[in-house]
C-alpha positions as CSV (number, residue, x, y, z in Angstrom):
1,M,0.0,0.0,0.0
2,L,2.9,2.3,0.8
3,A,4.4,1.8,-2.7
4,F,1.0,2.5,-4.2
5,V,0.8,5.9,-2.3
6,G,4.4,6.6,-3.4
7,C,3.4,6.1,-7.1
8,V,0.4,8.3,-6.7
9,V,2.6,11.1,-5.3
10,R,5.2,10.7,-8.1
11,L,2.3,10.7,-10.6
12,A,1.1,14.0,-9.2
13,R,4.6,15.4,-9.7
14,H,4.6,14.3,-13.3
15,E,7.6,12.0,-13.0
16,G,8.0,9.7,-16.0
17,D,7.1,6.1,-16.2
18,V,5.0,6.3,-12.9
19,Y,1.7,5.6,-14.5
20,R,2.9,2.2,-15.9
21,R,4.4,1.2,-12.5
22,L,1.2,2.3,-10.8
23,R,-0.9,0.1,-13.1
24,Q,1.5,-2.8,-12.6
25,Q,1.4,-2.6,-8.8
26,L,-2.3,-2.2,-8.7
27,G,-2.8,-5.1,-11.1
28,Q,-0.4,-7.3,-9.0
29,T,-2.4,-6.4,-5.9
30,I,-5.7,-7.4,-7.6
31,L,-4.1,-10.6,-8.7
32,L,-3.0,-11.4,-5.2
33,G,-6.5,-10.7,-3.9
34,L,-8.0,-13.0,-6.6
35,E,-5.7,-15.8,-5.5
36,L,-6.6,-15.4,-1.9
37,L,-10.3,-15.4,-2.7
38,V,-9.9,-18.6,-4.7
39,A,-8.0,-20.2,-1.8
40,G,-10.7,-19.1,0.7
41,D,-13.4,-20.6,-1.5
42,I,-11.6,-23.9,-1.7
43,I,-11.0,-24.0,2.1
44,R,-14.7,-23.1,2.7
45,T,-15.9,-25.8,0.3
46,V,-13.7,-28.4,1.9
47,A,-14.5,-27.3,5.5
48,V,-18.3,-27.6,4.9
49,S,-19.6,-31.0,3.8
50,P,-18.9,-31.0,0.1
51,T,-21.9,-31.5,-2.1
52,L,-22.0,-31.9,-5.8
53,T,-23.8,-28.5,-6.1
54,G,-21.1,-26.9,-3.9
55,V,-18.3,-28.4,-5.9
56,A,-19.9,-27.2,-9.2
57,I,-20.3,-23.7,-7.9
58,L,-16.7,-23.7,-6.7
59,A,-15.5,-24.9,-10.1
60,S,-17.4,-22.1,-11.8
61,I,-16.0,-19.5,-9.4
62,V,-12.5,-20.8,-9.9
63,L,-12.9,-20.8,-13.7
64,I,-14.2,-17.2,-13.7
65,R,-11.5,-15.9,-11.4
66,T,-8.8,-17.8,-13.4
67,F,-10.0,-16.1,-16.5
68,L,-9.9,-12.7,-14.7
69,S,-6.4,-13.4,-13.4
70,F,-5.2,-14.4,-16.9
71,S,-6.7,-11.3,-18.5
72,L,-5.2,-9.0,-15.9
73,E,-1.8,-10.6,-16.2
74,V,-1.9,-10.0,-20.0
75,E,-2.9,-6.4,-19.3
76,I,-0.1,-5.9,-16.9
77,S,2.7,-7.5,-18.8
78,G,1.5,-6.5,-22.3
79,R,2.2,-9.9,-23.8
80,W,0.8,-13.4,-23.8
81,P,2.2,-15.7,-21.2
82,W,3.7,-18.1,-23.8
83,Q,5.5,-15.2,-25.6
84,K,9.1,-14.7,-24.7
85,R,9.9,-11.6,-22.6
86,D,11.6,-8.8,-24.6
87,T,15.1,-8.7,-23.0
88,A,15.9,-5.4,-24.7
89,A,12.9,-3.7,-22.9
90,S,13.7,-5.1,-19.5
C-alpha cells in the first residue's frame, strides 16, 4: 500500500514512467486478492460438507477468477504468457 501511495505522489509530480508502474502494482495487488479469494473458497468448500452442487459452484467460481487473473496478467505485462519476454525492454 505504501508503494501505491508513493506512485500516486510521483504521478502528481509528473515524473516519467510512474503511470505504468502504478498500473503494474495495482494489477499485481488485484491478482493477489483474486488468488486469496480462490484459496478461501476452496477452504470453505472443503470445511463444509462438500456436495455436488457446492463443488460445481466452486468450479465455476475458480474458472471465472482464473480467466480474470489471466486477463489481468496480459494487461499488466503487455504480452501473452507463452511469448518470450523482450530482453531489450527489461
